[in-house]
N, C-alpha and C positions, 0 to 999 in steps of 0.2 A: 617587541613593542608595536603598536598600531602604526605609528609614524613611519617606522622602518619598512613595514610591509607595503606602505603606499609609495615611499620614496624610491625603493629598489626598482620596481617596474618602470617608473618615470625615467630614472637615470639610464636604464637599459634601452629604453625607447629611443634615446638620442642617437644610437648607432645601430639599431636593429632594423633588419630588412622587412620584418613582419609586424612592425608597429604601425598601425593605421588608425584612422578615425572610424569609429563604429557609426554607421548611418542612423541607427536607432537611438543611440545615446548621445552622439556628438562628442564622445570622449576618445582620447587616444588609448589604444589597447595593444599590449604586447602579447601576441598569440603565436605559439609554436606549432599549432595544429591547423592544417589547411582546411578549407571548407570541404574538399573531397574526403579528407581523412575524418572530419567530423561526421559527415553523412554515413560513411562506411562504419564508423564506430556505433552510431545510433542504430543502423540496420542490424549489426551483429548483436547488440545488447537487446534490441527489440525481440529477437527470437528467443532469448533467454527469459525475458520478462513474460512473454506469451506462454512459454513452457511452464513457468512457475505460477503465474496467476490465472491465465486463461481468459479468453474473450467471453463476455456475457452473451448467452445464446440468443437473446432477442435481437435479431438482425435489424429490424425496423428501428428500434431504439438506438442501436449502434450507428445506423446511417444518419439518424437525426443528430446525434452528437457530432459526427464527422462533418455533416453539412454546416453546422454552426461554426465549427472550428475552421473549416476551409474558408468560410466567409470572412472570418476575422484575419486569418493568415494572408488572405489576398490583399488586404489593405496595410499589411505590415511592411517593414523595410527589407524583408527577405522572402518575397512571394515565390521565388524560384526553387526553394527547398522542396524536398520530397516529403511534404507534410503528411503525417499520419496521425489520426486521432482514434484512440482505442477506448471503448467502454469495457473495463476489465471486471471480472467476476470476483470481487472482493468486498466484504461487508464494511471494511474500514472507511472512515470519512477522510478521503484523501484525493489528491491530484498531484501529478509529478510529470517531469519531462526528461527526455534523454537528448543528447546532442543531435543535431541534424534535423530537428523538427518532429520528433516522436513524442506525442502528448498522450497522457493516460488519465482517465477519470474513473473512479470506482463507482460501482452501483450503490455503495453505501453513501457516497457523497450526493449522488442524484436523489436519493431518498430524503435527504435533508434540505434540498433546495425547493424553492417555491415558485420559480418563474424561469422562463427562458433567458431573461436578462441576467439572472444570477449565474446561470450556466455560462453565458457569454463572458461574464466578468471573470470567472475562474479560468476559463480557457484563454482569455486575453492575458491574464497574469502569467500563465505557463508559456504562452507564446512569447511574452516579454523576456522570460529567462533565456529563451533560445535566440531571439533577435539581439539581445544584449550580449550573447555568448558568455554568460556567466560561468557555465560549466567549463568551457575550454580555456577561459582566462584562469580559472583556479587550477586547472590541470597544468597549464603552463607554469604557474607559480610553484606548483608542487614538483614539476620536472626540474625547475631551476634549483629548488631546495633539495632535490634528490630524495624525495619521500614517496615517489610513486604516483600512480594515476588513480583517480576516483571519479565517479559520475553519479548524477541523480539530483533531483530537486523535488520539494514538496511544498504546496501552498501553505500547509499547516504542519510543520515538522513535528511538533509535540504529539500530534495525533497519528503520525505516519507509522502505523504498526508494520507496514510493508518494509520499512527501511531495515529493521533488524533481520527480517526474513531474507531480504535481498543480499545482505552482507554475508550470510552463510550460504544461501542456495546459489547465488550468482557470483560470489566472490568479489562483490563491489562494495565500496564504502560510500554511503550517501554523504555528500558534502553538506555541511551546514553553512548556508550562505550568510553573508554579513547583513546587518540591518540595512545598509545602503543598497545591497543587491535586491533585497526583498522590497524595499521602498521603490526602487527603480522599476522592478517588475510590476508593482502596483500602478505606477505612473504610466508605464507603457500599456498595461491592460486597459487603463482608462482611455488612453489615446485610441486604441483599436475599437473599443466598444463605442466610443463617441463617433468614430468614422463610420461605423455600421449602424448608428442611430439607436443603440440599446440604452436603456435608462440606467445611468451610472449610480443612481440612488439605490438600486437593487444590490449592488456590490456592498454598500454600507450595511444593508440588512444581512448579507451573507457573512460578513465579519462578526456581526452580532450573534448569528447562529453558531459560528465557530467558538465564540466565547461560551455560549451555553453548553455546547458539546464538550468542551474542555472541562468546564466546571462539573458536569455530570460524570465525566470519566475520572475526575480527580487529577487531571493532568495539566491544569493551568499553571503557567510559569509567569511570574510578574515580569514586566518589561525590563526592569533594571537588572534582573538575574538571567535574562534569556539571550541567546544568540540572535533570535529573531524578534521583530517587533511584535508587541502584544496585539491581538485582534482588536481590542477596544481602541487602542491608539490608531490602528489602521482604519477603523471605522470612522473616526473623527476626520482623518485626512481624506477619506473617500467622500465624506459629506462636504468637506471644503472644496474638493475638486468639482463636485456636482453643482456647487453654488456658482461656478464660473460659466455654466451653460446659459445661453440666452433663453428668454421665455418661449420663443418659437421652438427651440431645440427641445425644451422640456415638454412642451405640449405635444410634440410629435414623437417623443421617445417611446421605444418599443419595450413592453414589459412581458406580455404573453403569459399571464399567470394561469388562467383556466386551461388553455391548450396544453401548456406544459404539464400541469397536474394530471390531465386526462391520459397523457402518455405514460404516466407512472402506474396506471391501473394494472395490477398483476405483477409489478416488479418484485423480485425476491428481496426479502428484508431479513437482515441478520445473517448469521452463519448458516450454511447449508448442512444440516445434520447428516444427509446422505453421504457426505464426504468425511464423516467422522466428527465426534464431539466428546467432550470430557465430562465425567462425573467425578469430581475431585481429582484423584490421581489416575483413575481408570479412563482409558481411551477406548471408545466403542465405535466401530465402523460398520454401519448397516449394509452398504453396498458390497464391501469386501468381506463382510461376515466374520470379523475377528474382534477380539478385545485384548487389551494389554494394560498392565498396571505399572506406572512409572514409580521410581523411588519417591518417598515422601520428602517434601521440602524442595524438590527440584522445580525449576521453571520450565514450562512446556509451551509448545506452539504447534498448531496444526496448519500445514501448508498444503498446497495442491499436490506436490510431488513427494512429500515426506512429512512425518511427525518428528519433531525435535524436542529434546529435553537437555537441560544442563544443571549441574549441581550449583550450590550457592557460590562457590568460588570460580565458576565458569572454566574450570580446567579439566573437567570430565564431562563428556556429552554422550547422548544417545540419539540414534536416528532409525526410524522404521520406514522402509521404502520397498518398492517391488524390484525384483532382480530379473535381468534378461537371461534366463536359463530355464531349461525344461525340468530340472530336478535339483534338489538341494545339494547333492554331491557334486554335480557339475558346477554349480555356482561357487561352492567352496573351493574346488580345485582352481578355478579361475582366480579367485581372490588370493589364495595362498601362493599361486604361481606367479603373481605380479612381482616385478623387479623391486627389490628393497624390502620385501615382506618376509619375515621369518616366523615359522610355526608349522604345525601339522594338523590338518582337520581330521575329525572323527565323525562317524555317523551315530545318531541317537534318536530318541523320540522325545517330544515335549507335549504333554497332555494328549497323547494318542496320535500326534502328527509326526510325520517323517521329517527329520532335520539333520543338518550337518554343520560343522564349524569348529571353532576352538579359539584359544588365546593366541595372540600374535604380537609381534613387535615390528616396527618399521622405522626407516629413516626418511625424513622429509626435509624440504628446504628450510623449515622452521625448527628443525631439531628432531630428536628421537621421540616417538610416541609408542604407546602400548595399548592393547585393548582386547576385546573379544568380539567375534562375529558369529551370528547364527543365521543359517538359511533354513526356512521351514516351508513345506508345501501345504497349501490349504485352499480348497475350493477352486482348483485349477490355476492357482497363482503361486509362484515362489516368492516369499518375502525375505528381505534382508533386514536383520535386526543387528545394528552395529553400535558398540559402545567403545569409546577410546578416550585417552587423555594424555597429558604429558607423561614422560617416563617417571618423573618425580611424583606426580599426583595419582598415577594409576594404582599403585598398591593399596592406597586407602579407598579409592573409588571402586575397585574391582568387585568387592562383595555385593555392593548395592546393584551393580549391573548384572552380576551373575544371578541374583535373586529375581530381578525384574524379568530376565529372559525366560524364567520358568513360568511366567504368568501368561505367555502367549497361548491363546486357546480359541476355539470356535465361539462365535457370539450366538447365544441361544435365547437371550432376553427378547421376548416377543414385542414388548413396548419399544425397545431400542430399534429392533429390526423394522418396525413400522413407522419410525419417526420421519416426518416430512417437513420441508422448509416452510417458513411463513412468507406471506406476500402482502403488498399494499393493496388496498381497495379504496377507490375514490368515491366519496359520497357528497351529495349536496344537502346542506342543512336546512331544516324547516323552522328553526328557531335559534336564537342565541343561547349558548350554554357554556358552563365552566368545563375545564378538562375532566373533572370528576363526573359531571353529568354526561359528557361525551363518551367517556369510558363505559358508563352504565348503559347508555343508549346503544353503543356499538361494542359489545364485549369481545374480548380477544385475549391473546397471551401477553400483551404489553399493557402496563399500568398507565394510569392517567398522566403521570409526570413524563413518561416516555412518549406518549401520544402528543403531549404539549410540545415536547422537544422537536419531534419530526415535523410539526406544523408551525415551527418558529414562533412559539408563544412563550412568554415568561410565565412564572408560577401563578401570577394573578391575571393572566390574559384570558380572553374569551374567544370561543369559536363563534363566528358571526353568522347570523341568519342569512340564508341564500348563498353563502360562500361554499366553494368546494373544500373538502378536508380529506386528510389521509387517515385511514384506520388500518389496523394490522389484523389479518385473519390467519388462523391456523391453530393447531393444538400445542399446548405447552409440552415440552419434551420431559418425559418422566424417566 
């Protein structure tokens, strides 16, 4: 029950040595993680996040994000932390934080913002999660309940495609913060943007944009059924907070719309096809020059370090990644020579490529598993194709995995090999126009409704004369 979860920490605080008043929230907190441990934890997980997602290569844009973040962190209640602000190379609309002051914003979220003040509002929210120590408080509660540790936070959890990837690739479970935590982070974000003179009304517009993005993705969750506050509700509260500012504060408030938009000129938009893309169940990777067909009906996900797939019941999974070996036989011997793994590899060919591997069983902390692994050499790289499941599920899942492994082959489709990413281009309008008129004037791979979305327009909105606007340039992937 909710009352019990609140009362337990309060009772424990009466005799706890690490129960103190948080300077950001003014609330008593029971924390079993010291600040030095929190920082070390953030530093460790930061390395994993960077390995999984990668930094967006535009260093100037990354420094811009970092500069705004540090400006906000400097006026927070924890300015002494080793604050790090990362612009990560991910098309999802997301921002999140790790303990100790590690803040991440995706390029996908930047593409949907319209001003520096909106960026400041998002960064302020994530800083609020860190200053309020929401993650370590939840970790403490989980330690007390003996259910393990977990880290992570997202400003818009329903849109956080990264969360599922991190759960598998990093071995971390993203916490779903309470409505109170999210509301508190919103309040703290408002505090920090106000102290740095950014216009808080822009954060209300950002919540409206999150509502549009959720609706377009079919991911909107009504507030009454959601762990987190609905963006529309948060927009109303953001507007109410903005009403508390004096006329002088509002008159001097920083928005920086045009300078922000100019910085987005050339920003990669959407998934980068050079890192692989799907055509139905077929996965094609232009840079690594291979293709693979996953079983029909399986859920798939393309990540920086691996391509993942899972059956409908989530008890049999597949993964394609690169192996640290010079030849398939060497990689197979390393795999089957690992402690707890039973099986014997054989050498064979698949679609003319040298390969090695076989079926195996293994004992893990979570029980017995069984599967098949294949190492295949192609274009100077040894790939690992791994399929496995629980011992109970593997007999039924094995045929689909076996068939899929036979589809690994060189990519010869010239259109796929030539696929290039899309980018934003910033234009100044010479007249007012509808989204349909804008799409006709500036043709590209994104339809009118998508262009309206990234420009923060409703369906009946208008691109206004003399304003800067975002278009998308590039060729549709065939």
